C-alpha positions as CSV (number, residue, x, y, z in Angstrom):
1,M,0.0,0.0,0.0
2,A,1.4,3.4,-1.0
3,A,2.2,6.1,1.6
4,A,-0.4,8.8,2.0
5,V,0.3,12.0,0.2
6,A,0.8,15.2,2.2
7,E,1.6,18.8,1.5
8,P,4.8,19.9,3.2
9,G,4.2,21.3,6.7
10,T,0.4,20.9,6.5
11,G,-0.1,17.3,7.7
12,P,-2.3,14.9,5.7
13,L,-3.7,16.2,2.5
14,R,-7.4,16.9,2.6
15,V,-9.1,16.3,-0.7
16,G,-12.4,17.7,-1.7
17,F,-14.9,16.8,-4.4
18,V,-17.5,19.2,-5.6
19,G,-19.9,16.9,-7.3
20,A,-20.3,13.3,-6.2
21,G,-21.2,11.3,-9.3
22,R,-19.6,8.1,-10.6
23,M,-16.4,9.7,-11.8
24,A,-15.8,11.5,-8.5
25,E,-16.5,8.2,-6.6
26,A,-14.1,6.3,-8.9
27,I,-11.3,8.7,-8.3
28,A,-11.9,8.8,-4.5
29,Q,-12.1,5.1,-4.3
30,G,-8.8,4.8,-6.2
31,F,-7.1,7.2,-3.7
32,I,-8.4,5.2,-0.7
33,R,-7.7,1.7,-2.1
34,A,-4.1,2.7,-2.9
35,G,-3.6,4.3,0.5
36,K,-2.8,7.7,-1.0
37,V,-5.6,9.5,1.0
38,E,-7.4,8.4,4.1
39,A,-11.2,8.3,3.6
40,R,-11.7,10.6,6.6
41,H,-9.6,13.2,4.8
42,I,-12.0,13.3,1.8
43,L,-14.9,15.7,1.8
44,A,-17.6,15.5,-1.0
45,S,-20.5,17.9,-1.7
46,A,-23.7,17.4,-3.7
47,P,-27.1,18.9,-3.6
48,T,-28.8,15.7,-2.4
49,D,-27.9,12.5,-0.6
50,R,-28.5,10.4,-3.7
51,N,-24.8,10.2,-4.7
52,L,-23.3,11.2,-1.3
53,C,-24.3,7.9,0.1
54,H,-21.6,6.2,-2.0
55,F,-19.0,8.5,-0.4
56,Q,-20.4,7.8,3.0
57,A,-20.1,4.1,2.4
58,L,-16.4,4.6,1.6
59,G,-16.0,6.4,5.0
60,C,-15.7,9.9,3.5
61,Q,-17.1,13.1,5.0
62,T,-20.0,14.7,3.1
63,T,-21.9,18.0,2.9
64,H,-24.5,19.8,0.9
65,S,-22.3,22.9,0.8
66,N,-19.8,23.4,-2.0
67,Q,-18.3,26.3,-0.1
68,E,-17.6,24.0,2.9
69,V,-15.4,21.9,0.6
70,L,-13.3,24.9,-0.3
71,Q,-13.0,26.0,3.3
72,N,-11.7,22.6,4.4
73,C,-9.7,21.2,1.5
74,L,-6.7,22.6,-0.4
75,L,-7.0,20.1,-3.3
76,V,-10.4,20.3,-4.8
77,F,-11.8,18.2,-7.7
78,F,-14.7,19.8,-9.6
79,A,-16.7,16.8,-10.9
80,T,-20.1,18.4,-11.8
81,K,-21.9,18.2,-15.1
82,P,-20.2,20.6,-17.6
83,H,-23.3,22.9,-17.9
84,V,-23.5,23.2,-14.1
85,L,-19.8,24.0,-13.6
86,P,-19.9,27.8,-14.3
87,T,-22.5,28.3,-11.7
88,V,-20.6,26.3,-9.2
89,L,-17.4,28.1,-9.8
90,A,-19.1,31.5,-9.4
91,E,-20.4,30.3,-6.1
92,V,-17.0,29.2,-4.7
93,A,-14.7,31.7,-6.4
94,P,-14.7,34.2,-3.4
95,L,-13.3,31.4,-1.2
96,V,-10.4,30.4,-3.5
97,T,-7.0,31.3,-2.2
98,A,-3.4,31.0,-3.4
99,E,-3.1,27.8,-1.5
100,H,-5.8,26.0,-3.4
101,I,-5.2,23.5,-6.2
102,L,-8.3,23.3,-8.3
103,V,-8.8,20.3,-10.7
104,S,-11.7,20.1,-13.2
105,V,-12.8,16.7,-14.5
106,A,-15.7,18.2,-16.5
107,A,-15.6,17.1,-20.1
108,G,-15.3,19.9,-22.6
109,V,-14.6,22.8,-20.2
110,S,-11.4,24.5,-21.2
111,L,-8.7,25.8,-18.9
112,S,-9.3,29.3,-20.3
113,T,-13.0,29.1,-19.3
114,L,-12.0,27.8,-15.8
115,E,-9.5,30.6,-15.3
116,E,-12.0,33.3,-16.5
117,L,-14.5,32.1,-13.8
118,L,-11.9,32.0,-10.9
119,P,-9.6,34.5,-9.3
120,P,-6.7,35.7,-11.6
121,T,-3.9,33.7,-10.0
122,A,-5.9,30.5,-9.3
123,R,-3.9,27.3,-9.7
124,V,-6.0,25.3,-12.1
125,L,-5.5,21.9,-13.8
126,R,-7.7,19.9,-16.1
127,V,-8.0,16.1,-15.9
128,S,-9.7,13.7,-18.3
129,P,-10.2,10.4,-16.4
130,N,-12.2,7.3,-17.2
131,L,-14.4,5.0,-15.2
132,P,-11.8,2.2,-14.7
133,C,-10.2,4.5,-12.1
134,M,-12.6,2.7,-9.8
135,V,-10.5,-0.4,-10.1
136,Q,-7.2,1.4,-10.3
137,E,-6.8,0.8,-14.0
138,G,-7.8,4.2,-15.3
139,A,-6.3,5.9,-18.3
140,M,-6.0,9.6,-17.6
141,V,-4.4,12.7,-19.0
142,M,-3.9,16.1,-17.3
143,A,-3.1,19.6,-18.5
144,R,-1.9,22.6,-16.5
145,G,-3.4,26.1,-16.4
146,R,-1.2,29.2,-16.6
147,H,-0.5,29.4,-12.8
148,A,-0.1,25.7,-12.0
149,G,3.5,24.8,-11.8
150,S,5.5,21.6,-11.8
151,S,4.9,21.0,-8.1
152,E,1.1,21.0,-8.5
153,A,1.4,18.8,-11.5
154,K,3.6,16.3,-9.7
155,L,1.3,16.2,-6.6
156,L,-1.7,15.6,-8.8
157,Q,0.1,12.9,-10.9
158,A,1.3,11.1,-7.8
159,L,-2.3,10.9,-6.6
160,L,-3.9,10.0,-9.9
161,E,-1.4,7.2,-10.6
162,A,-3.1,5.5,-7.7
163,C,-6.0,5.2,-10.1
164,G,-4.1,3.9,-13.1
165,Q,-2.0,5.5,-15.8
166,C,-1.7,9.3,-15.9
167,E,0.2,11.4,-18.4
168,E,0.6,15.2,-18.7
169,V,-0.3,16.4,-22.2
170,P,-1.0,19.7,-24.0
171,E,-4.6,20.8,-23.5
172,A,-5.3,20.1,-27.2
173,H,-5.1,16.4,-26.5
174,V,-7.6,16.4,-23.6
175,D,-10.7,16.4,-25.7
176,I,-9.2,13.7,-27.9
177,H,-8.6,11.6,-24.8
178,T,-12.3,12.1,-23.9
179,G,-13.2,10.6,-27.2
180,L,-10.7,7.8,-27.0
181,S,-10.7,6.7,-23.4
182,G,-13.5,8.5,-21.5
183,S,-16.1,7.5,-24.1
184,G,-13.9,4.5,-25.2
185,V,-15.0,2.5,-22.1
186,A,-18.5,2.3,-23.6
187,F,-17.1,1.5,-27.0
188,V,-15.1,-1.4,-25.6
189,C,-18.1,-2.7,-23.6
190,A,-20.2,-2.7,-26.8
191,F,-17.4,-4.7,-28.5
192,S,-17.2,-7.1,-25.6
193,E,-21.0,-7.6,-25.6
194,A,-20.9,-8.3,-29.4
195,L,-18.1,-10.8,-29.0
196,A,-20.1,-12.7,-26.3
197,E,-23.3,-12.5,-28.3
198,G,-21.5,-14.1,-31.2
199,A,-20.6,-17.0,-29.0
200,I,-24.1,-17.2,-27.6
201,K,-25.4,-17.4,-31.1
202,M,-23.2,-20.4,-31.7
203,G,-24.5,-22.2,-28.6
204,M,-22.3,-21.1,-25.6
205,P,-24.1,-20.2,-22.3
206,G,-24.4,-16.4,-21.8
207,G,-22.5,-16.1,-18.5
208,L,-19.6,-18.1,-19.8
209,A,-19.5,-16.2,-23.0
210,H,-19.4,-12.8,-21.3
211,R,-16.7,-13.9,-18.9
212,I,-14.5,-15.2,-21.7
213,A,-15.0,-12.1,-23.8
214,A,-14.0,-9.8,-20.9
215,Q,-10.9,-12.0,-20.1
216,T,-9.9,-11.9,-23.8
217,L,-10.0,-8.1,-23.7
218,L,-8.0,-8.0,-20.5
219,G,-5.3,-10.5,-21.7
220,T,-4.9,-8.8,-25.0
221,A,-4.6,-5.3,-23.4
222,K,-1.9,-6.7,-21.0
223,M,0.1,-8.2,-24.0
224,L,-0.1,-4.8,-25.8
225,Q,1.2,-3.0,-22.7
226,Q,3.8,-5.4,-21.6
227,N,5.3,-6.2,-25.0
228,G,5.0,-2.7,-26.5
229,Q,3.8,-4.2,-29.7
230,H,1.7,-2.3,-32.3
231,P,-1.8,-3.9,-32.3
232,A,-1.4,-4.8,-36.0
233,Q,1.7,-7.0,-35.1
234,L,-0.2,-8.9,-32.5
235,R,-3.2,-9.3,-34.8
236,T,-0.8,-10.7,-37.5
237,D,0.7,-13.2,-35.0
238,V,-2.8,-14.6,-34.3
239,C,-3.8,-14.9,-38.0
240,T,-2.4,-18.1,-39.4
241,P,-2.8,-18.5,-43.2
242,G,-6.2,-20.1,-44.0
243,G,-7.1,-20.3,-40.3
244,T,-10.1,-19.4,-38.2
245,T,-8.9,-15.9,-37.2
246,I,-8.3,-14.5,-40.7
247,Y,-11.8,-15.5,-41.7
248,G,-13.2,-13.7,-38.6
249,V,-11.1,-10.6,-39.3
250,H,-12.4,-10.6,-42.9
251,A,-16.0,-10.6,-41.5
252,L,-15.1,-7.6,-39.2
253,E,-13.6,-5.7,-42.2
254,R,-16.8,-6.4,-44.2
255,G,-18.9,-5.1,-41.3
256,G,-16.8,-1.9,-41.2
257,L,-15.5,-2.3,-37.6
258,R,-12.4,-0.3,-38.1
259,A,-14.2,2.7,-39.7
260,A,-17.0,2.5,-37.1
261,A,-14.5,2.6,-34.2
262,M,-12.6,5.5,-35.8
263,S,-15.8,7.4,-36.4
264,A,-16.9,6.8,-32.8
265,V,-13.8,8.4,-31.4
266,E,-14.1,11.3,-33.9
267,A,-17.8,11.9,-32.9
268,A,-17.1,11.8,-29.2
269,T,-14.1,14.1,-29.6
270,C,-16.1,16.6,-31.7
271,R,-18.8,16.6,-29.1
272,A,-16.2,17.4,-26.4
273,R,-14.9,20.2,-28.5
274,E,-18.5,21.5,-29.0
275,L,-18.9,21.6,-25.2
276,S,-15.6,23.5,-25.0
277,G,-17.0,26.2,-27.2
278,K,-20.1,26.7,-25.2
């Protein structure tokens, strides 16, 4: 278990979440499971108890006051719906100090928009996470605002690596990451479901088919990560001449799988950019 993260001279780091939906819960759960932050040092706010009950089950503190989060925590994640975020930032802006590190996980809300809504020297970062943060296998990217330095970036990265892989990127890549990995979880689930249903059609029991499909995705992903191979190379290794796999790959190509996947990432990225422009 990793050592808890602290800010120099301040004792244990207190982490706040404004918004308590699934992504906030996933990140908080990752922090707690990895031992980066104690549950009692996490404070989450939301208008109702509907989502706060999940934080309470983790042992976290909860409140209905967004301002209370800013008053008690120096590292604050804003995990509201994108259209709600400007109102929330206007509410808490008077409480933001030079000591705060403010992190937005709202899809499509640019750093410039965040900085316009907060005090002039606010330290702001933007993170694009995905739901597998909940099982410490997230794929995340982060980008810094004008006043966030390397120390803030390192602190955030040290925390987020408890939830999976985290890389710092130019902000231009954040919306692309939303399309690739944030939305990509749903795309992969659709493919896993389709794989299993193919096996069910051929006579395999449903539960077994879904378990094998999920394990096939997991094993393939591990091979790609550990061997550093391009996916095309691994695919070629599996396709023996005249064998079963090349016949199946041909069927996928006829069905337009490759083009459909590329179009899905493009559509989700464009939607993230649309949100950025609003």
